[in-house]
C-alpha positions as a printed Julia matrix, in Angstrom:
368×3 Matrix{Float64}:
  24.56  33.22  59.17
  27.2   31.64  61.79
  26.05  28.57  63.54
  27.92  28.66  67.33
  28.35  25.49  69.14
  30.41  23.27  71.37
  31.59  19.64  70.0
  29.57  16.69  72.16
  32.13  14.78  72.64
  32.44  15.39  76.69
  36.55  15.01  76.12
  36.71  17.33  73.32
  33.96  20.18  73.57
  35.97  22.1   70.85
  33.76  25.21  69.81
  32.72  24.56  66.29
  31.2   27.31  64.0
  29.43  26.74  60.44
  27.11  27.91  57.96
  22.92  28.23  59.23
  22.0   26.34  56.15
  23.83  23.49  57.93
  21.21  23.3   60.71
  19.84  20.05  61.14
  22.92  18.08  59.5
  25.88  16.2   61.31
  29.26  17.41  60.47
  32.92  16.08  61.83
  34.95  18.11  64.72
  38.37  18.87  63.19
  39.81  18.23  66.46
  38.05  14.35  67.67
  36.47  13.0   64.46
  33.11  13.29  66.52
  30.06  13.28  64.0
  28.47  16.25  65.05
  24.32  17.44  64.55
  24.3   21.36  63.93
  22.18  22.37  66.2
  19.62  25.36  65.27
  19.77  28.87  66.93
  16.46  28.03  69.19
  17.55  25.53  70.29
  21.44  26.86  71.22
  19.26  30.15  72.66
  20.86  31.72  75.44
  20.22  31.26  79.2
  17.54  33.4   80.05
  19.04  34.09  83.72
  22.2   33.93  85.24
  22.22  33.48  88.89
  19.69  35.79  89.97
  20.71  38.42  86.88
  18.67  38.39  83.68
  20.44  38.1   80.58
  19.48  40.88  77.72
  22.52  39.58  75.31
  25.75  38.38  74.02
  28.06  40.38  74.03
  31.25  38.24  73.53
  32.89  34.31  72.82
  35.9   34.07  74.57
  38.09  30.52  74.97
  37.18  30.02  78.19
  33.73  31.27  78.6
  31.17  33.98  77.54
  30.37  37.43  78.02
  26.89  38.5   78.6
  24.81  41.8   79.57
  22.95  41.32  82.05
  20.81  43.07  84.53
  20.03  42.97  88.08
  17.92  44.85  90.9
  16.45  47.98  90.26
  17.71  46.85  85.96
  20.97  48.26  86.95
  22.83  46.98  83.63
  25.77  44.26  83.87
  28.81  41.91  82.31
  28.31  38.79  83.01
  31.34  36.49  82.67
  30.58  32.73  82.59
  32.66  30.14  82.31
  32.39  27.51  79.28
  31.27  23.86  80.17
  34.7   22.77  78.88
  36.64  25.54  81.12
  34.32  24.54  83.56
  35.7   20.88  84.27
  39.29  21.75  84.13
  40.47  22.65  87.4
  43.33  25.07  85.91
  41.02  26.62  84.28
  38.46  27.09  87.36
  41.37  28.61  89.38
  42.52  30.71  86.77
  38.86  32.65  86.22
  38.51  32.42  90.21
  41.9   34.17  90.47
  40.5   37.12  87.81
  37.53  38.03  90.29
  39.92  37.45  93.08
  41.92  39.98  91.58
  39.8   42.86  89.88
  37.34  42.85  93.11
  39.73  44.35  95.47
  41.0   46.8   93.01
  39.81  50.21  92.49
  40.53  52.65  89.59
  38.73  54.57  87.39
  40.68  53.18  84.47
  39.9   49.47  85.49
  37.12  47.72  85.28
  35.16  47.77  88.71
  34.25  43.55  89.57
  30.89  43.7   91.61
  30.76  39.43  92.75
  31.31  36.26  91.99
  28.87  33.43  91.9
  27.88  29.74  90.38
  25.15  28.62  88.26
  24.6   25.01  87.03
  28.16  24.48  88.33
  29.74  26.96  86.32
  31.52  30.28  87.47
  30.54  33.55  86.82
  31.51  36.92  88.06
  29.6   40.57  87.62
  31.25  43.48  86.27
  30.48  46.55  85.13
  29.29  47.36  82.07
  31.06  49.14  79.85
  29.4   50.9   76.78
  31.43  51.6   73.98
  34.43  49.3   71.59
  37.64  47.76  72.63
  40.85  49.37  70.66
  40.86  46.09  68.75
  37.54  46.82  67.36
  38.59  50.93  66.22
  41.5   49.42  64.42
  39.53  46.51  62.76
  37.09  49.32  61.65
  39.42  52.5   61.12
  42.85  51.1   60.05
  44.9   52.27  62.94
  44.27  55.29  66.03
  45.7   58.5   66.0
  49.28  58.87  67.84
  48.09  61.24  70.03
  45.1   59.06  71.53
  46.85  55.93  71.57
  49.62  57.94  73.82
  46.05  59.24  75.87
  45.02  55.53  76.05
  48.32  53.8   76.67
  49.01  56.82  79.65
  45.9   55.38  80.76
  46.27  51.76  80.48
  50.36  52.66  82.64
  48.07  54.31  85.47
  45.64  51.53  85.77
  48.76  49.2   86.11
  50.83  51.08  88.74
  47.85  51.01  90.59
  46.88  47.53  90.32
  51.14  47.18  91.27
  50.91  49.01  94.43
  47.87  46.41  95.16
  50.37  43.08  94.34
  49.54  42.86  91.02
  50.39  41.79  87.07
  48.01  41.79  84.55
  50.06  39.41  82.03
  47.98  40.18  79.21
  47.92  43.68  77.59
  46.72  43.84  74.03
  43.85  46.26  72.02
  41.1   43.69  73.12
  41.17  43.94  76.75
  41.3   47.99  76.11
  37.58  49.54  76.14
  37.39  52.42  74.82
  33.64  54.4   76.86
  31.84  56.89  74.5
  32.31  59.49  76.7
  36.16  59.26  75.92
  37.25  57.04  79.39
  39.84  54.25  78.6
  39.01  50.95  81.3
  41.33  48.15  80.7
  39.55  44.54  81.62
  40.34  41.04  81.83
  42.91  40.21  84.53
  42.39  36.43  83.75
  45.7   35.94  84.2
  46.77  38.51  86.55
  49.2   37.28  89.6
  49.57  38.37  92.79
  53.51  38.15  93.08
  53.55  38.19  96.93
  51.19  34.78  97.22
  52.52  31.17  96.0
  51.05  31.23  92.87
  50.69  26.64  91.88
  48.83  27.71  88.32
  51.59  28.98  86.88
  54.53  26.31  86.63
  57.77  27.36  86.02
  58.8   27.2   82.7
  55.37  28.46  80.67
  54.64  31.22  79.32
  51.0   32.67  79.69
  49.81  35.31  77.86
  48.63  36.39  73.91
  51.65  35.24  71.99
  51.44  38.67  69.44
  51.78  40.9   72.37
  54.09  39.11  74.76
  57.14  39.95  76.56
  60.86  37.65  75.62
  60.69  36.14  79.07
  57.06  35.77  79.88
  57.29  33.42  77.04
  59.93  31.54  78.5
  59.02  31.47  81.88
  55.49  33.3   83.09
  55.84  32.59  87.08
  58.98  34.62  87.33
  57.87  37.72  85.15
  57.45  40.92  86.53
  55.59  44.33  86.23
  58.17  44.82  83.22
  56.62  42.57  81.28
  53.31  44.42  81.31
  54.91  47.01  80.43
  56.33  44.98  77.08
  52.89  44.62  76.09
  51.7   47.79  76.49
  53.9   49.14  74.19
  53.08  46.55  71.31
  50.22  47.54  71.56
  50.64  51.1   71.44
  52.95  50.56  68.49
  50.17  48.12  67.21
  47.33  51.18  67.94
  49.53  53.78  65.81
  50.4   51.59  62.72
  47.32  49.09  62.6
  49.47  46.54  62.26
  51.63  44.13  64.48
  54.89  44.27  64.84
  55.77  40.18  64.95
  53.46  37.87  63.23
  54.36  34.02  61.39
  52.59  31.25  60.99
  52.08  29.74  64.67
  52.64  31.09  68.2
  56.73  30.15  68.38
  57.53  31.69  65.02
  55.62  34.64  66.75
  57.49  34.26  69.83
  61.09  33.89  68.05
  60.39  36.73  66.63
  60.1   38.8   69.96
  62.8   36.71  71.32
  65.47  37.49  68.54
  64.45  40.21  66.29
  64.39  43.89  66.58
  61.57  45.85  67.44
  60.07  47.64  63.79
  59.49  51.51  63.38
  56.77  52.82  62.83
  58.09  53.92  59.22
  58.63  49.78  58.83
  55.3   48.75  59.98
  54.4   51.65  57.1
  53.56  54.49  59.57
  56.31  57.21  59.98
  56.25  57.88  64.18
  57.84  61.22  66.09
  60.94  60.66  67.07
  59.94  60.73  70.79
  57.14  57.9   70.09
  59.95  55.99  68.23
  62.29  56.41  71.64
  59.53  55.83  74.25
  58.67  51.96  72.29
  61.45  51.03  71.95
  62.17  51.71  75.63
  59.45  49.92  76.64
  60.19  47.4   74.45
  63.83  46.4   74.93
  64.44  42.37  75.02
  65.46  42.84  78.23
  63.49  43.57  81.45
  66.38  46.09  82.89
  66.85  48.19  79.96
  63.11  48.94  80.1
  61.11  51.44  81.97
  62.05  50.85  85.86
  59.21  52.05  87.7
  55.58  52.85  86.38
  56.31  56.18  87.29
  59.39  56.59  85.08
  57.7   55.1   82.15
  54.05  58.01  83.31
  56.79  60.84  83.08
  58.25  59.96  79.53
  54.76  59.75  78.63
  54.07  63.36  79.39
  57.18  64.55  77.87
  56.65  62.65  74.52
  52.72  64.21  74.54
  54.08  67.5   75.09
  55.72  66.74  71.67
  59.27  66.36  73.57
  62.04  63.7   73.97
  60.76  60.38  76.79
  64.22  61.33  78.63
  65.25  64.71  78.85
  68.98  66.03  77.26
  71.84  65.99  79.93
  72.47  69.47  82.17
  75.45  71.07  80.13
  78.17  70.62  83.5
  77.0   67.25  83.63
  78.01  66.46  79.98
  81.27  68.9   80.77
  82.07  65.89  83.51
  81.47  63.01  80.96
  83.45  64.58  78.47
  86.11  65.51  81.47
  85.92  61.64  82.87
  86.26  60.45  79.12
  89.38  62.64  78.94
  90.54  60.75  82.06
  90.71  57.37  80.24
  92.11  58.19  77.44
  95.15  59.56  78.78
  94.91  56.62  81.24
  94.65  54.69  78.34
  97.78  56.11  77.16
  99.65  56.03  79.43
  99.28  52.59  80.23
 100.3   52.05  76.58
 103.13  54.17  76.97
 104.36  51.81  79.63
 103.96  48.61  77.85
 106.56  50.34  74.66
 109.02  51.17  77.37
 109.14  48.09  78.74
 111.62  47.03  76.8
 113.71  50.37  76.77
 114.52  50.52  81.09
 115.49  54.27  80.46
 112.42  55.74  79.02
 110.06  53.11  81.41
 112.4   54.92  85.06
 112.01  58.47  83.53
 108.42  57.6   82.52
 108.31  56.41  86.43
 110.07  59.41  88.02
 107.88  61.87  85.96
 105.04  59.82  88.22
 106.94  60.14  90.49
 107.21  56.24  91.85
 109.77  55.37  91.1
């Protein structure tokens, strides 16, 4: 069994993991080199109470905190996210955590996990959310290899609807990924973790210009270079990458480090489903390639446009309707006119040295 604990060096606090065979022994932290004694499971334990909430079990552990299943009044169940000791000592982490709570608490949508309240326990902030049973999309990918195209489109549509609602309240998410998509036992999709959410009507000081915020595997090119000035179209990009991952079970861009992954997003074309091992319908490929265009201006320019395209693809159609017959005819006439003008210009250039020919052409255009 793995034992997980923090480095005891107050200037490090790196999360460590080792076998339970090492309980009671000292190991060296790979980050700071300090000798750290491996605690026993009983010594680690879990808090019995956080604020007024009784802790039932740990649901997960992230870079900035732990998530517990907890019981409140009348034994109502909630998910409680408690900031880690290390993160609590870092003001920027605290600001980000508080922004998550403030963002999520103002949003009410069937495809968003609702935040009920925030508090502080042992000088560490926490927030209380709906408890959602089920699994994350990432867990389903890990267990089943991939998610069907039909289900992935359904999930993507639900997430897009949630993002549209958040955007109407002046928020973008900035960290769309399978780990933040919860799939309930009754088939609902819930988007969670607004820890990086940005209110674009406020002066955000936590994110400095020129700094990328998000998860590199799903991050839009412009977000990796300057997160402070990325907009909702970065979320559309991340959702497209997430859907491609769900449908194929593979990440489109991988690397030995974050910079290699980011370079892939910036420089390399989006792989097709076939290139990732699973052929996808034409409509799906067209939808994903537009969502994941390198330049924001080439992506869907509103969630309404995106949701309409998704609906068409789910019906087995192409994401964009073919041009009406008269529009195609009009386009053909326009092209013919452009060709005629270019040909005329060429003739005028050739005739420049022949004044007689030039005069004849000018008379023909009644320009003389």
